[in-house]
N, C-alpha and C positions, 0 to 999 in steps of 0.2 A: 586893825590887820596889820599882817607880818610883811616882809618884801615879797614872800610867794606868793602870799595873797594879791600883793599891788601889782608883781609882774602878770602875774593872770588876769588882773584886770584890765594891763595894756596890750599883751597879747589879745585878748575880746574880743577890746575896742580897735583895735587895728584889725582884724575882721570884721568891724561891722558886728561887735553881739551885743555890746553894749555891757549892762553892767548884771548879765545871766551869763552863766556859763555853757555852753554848746549841752545838747543832753546828752549824757553818761558819764559828764564831766562832775566831779565833785565841787562843792565849791569853794576857792583858793587855791586851787589843784591846776597843778602846769598841765597845758596840753597831752593828751598820748603821745606817742612816737606811731611812725605811722598817720600823722597828720597831713592837709594838703598840702605842696609847698609853697611860702609865702610867692616869688619870684621862680617862675616858668620857664624862662629865657634857656636859648642854646647857651649859652655862659654861663650858667647855674646851672645846666645839667654837667658839661664840660668837668663844674668844680665836684661835682656831687663823685663822678666818675673818678676825677683824680684823690680822691677823698676815700675812695672804696664805696661807699655808697652805690652801689650798681641797679640797685631794684626801685632807688629812689628818682634816677636818671632816666632809668628805664620807660617811668611813668611821666615824666616830662616830656621824652622825645617822641612817646606814642601820641601827647597830644601835639605837637609841632610838624606843619605842614612842612616838606620835603625832606623829611631827616627817616625816612623809612629804611634808609643804609644803615645809617649808626645807629636806630634803633635795634635792626638785626645782628649788628657786629654787641653790641651791648647783651642782648639776649643770648648771643653766642659765651661770653666770655660768664652770664650767670652759669649757662647750660654746663661748660669744663666745672668751674667754681666748685661745685654740687659734683659731678665726678672725680674732681680732685679729693672729695672729702670721702666718696663712697672709699677709695681708692686706700686713704689711711684705713680702712677698716678692714681690707685686704689682709689676710694669716697666711703666713709663705706666698707665692708667688702667685698673683693676679695680673688680670688684665680688664678691664672694662670698657661698653663700648653703652654710647646710648645717641640716643637719633629724634632729634624733633626740628619740622620745619625747615631743611636745609642745611643744619648744624647737625655732624655728627663730631662728638665729643669721644677722645679717648682716654680710659687713664691708668696704669700700669705701674705697679711695682715688683721687682726680680731680687731674690734674697740668694744666699752664696750658697746651699744648698741646691736652687735650681739652675746656680751658672755651673758647678762641678757637674751636676748632673749632664749638662748639656757639652759639657766640653773634654766629656767623658766617651760621649755619643761620638762627637765632632773628630776625636781624637788630637785634636790642635787647638790653640789659642781663640782663634775667632774673634768677633766683635757684634759688640749688642747693635741690633739693630730691629726694628720693626718692616715686615715684611705685610703690606698691603694688597686686598685681592679684590678686586670690585668687579660685580660680574650682573650685564643687564640688556636687555632686548635693544638691539637697532636691526627696525624691522624685523624681517622670519624671520631673524639670525641672532645665538646669543652669541653679547662680546665680552672679554674676559683682561682685565689689565692687569697687569701685577708688577709691584713695583716695592723697594727694598731702600731703608732710610736707615742713616747710623744715628742712632742715639747717644746723647752723650752723659747720660745716669742711667743705672738702672733703678729711679723712680721716676715717674714726671705724669705729663699730659700734656696731649697737643688737641686739633680741631682741627679737622678737615671737610674741605669743600664737596661735597658728593653730592648729585640729585636724590634727593626723595626714592625715587624707583628703582634705583639702584642697589644692591646688596652690595654689603661690605663686610669682607672677613679678615678676621688681623691677626698680626700673630707678633708675642717678641721671643727674640730668641739671640743665636749663637750664628753671626754667617764668615764665612770664609771661603775665598770665591766663592762659587756657584753654588757649596754646600751651605742648607741651613736647616738648623736643630733648633724647633719650638720648645722655647717651656711654658708659655702660655699664651691662650689665642680666646676668641670671641669673634662673636657675629653677629650683624645686628641689621 
């Protein structure tokens, strides 16, 4: 028996399996990725977050009582990570929006041609900004809120806290005084 087989036996003994490997595991092989975490505590979950293993941390938080808020934060981070990955596939200018259980994630990528086109329409320099429009019901009336937020980079992502029943319309563009020229937009 080699070192790998011995390590497999130790892991299986620690799991209470004895000399036999779990179903689906080849004799002498190490356990598969995705196996249940041996230590399921808040401290272990935080270590996993720090190491970037958000899915594994979320699985632990889902089992811990009183950690619903932290679980929601981790799920939001996972959601944002998935959308950032999607934004990396944008060709040219793009803005993506994704919503799930109270999480609203945005990711954008704006290229030089889009910036030049917007500057030409604006007639002045302007600054890169995100315009967010929220539309929802308030009793028998429709409520609309609009906000502008400066963006530090032409590529990025962020998460908004928006109630699931509120419609979100977002646009990345150039802003100068009260004038806004959209480069990319999305809604959800």
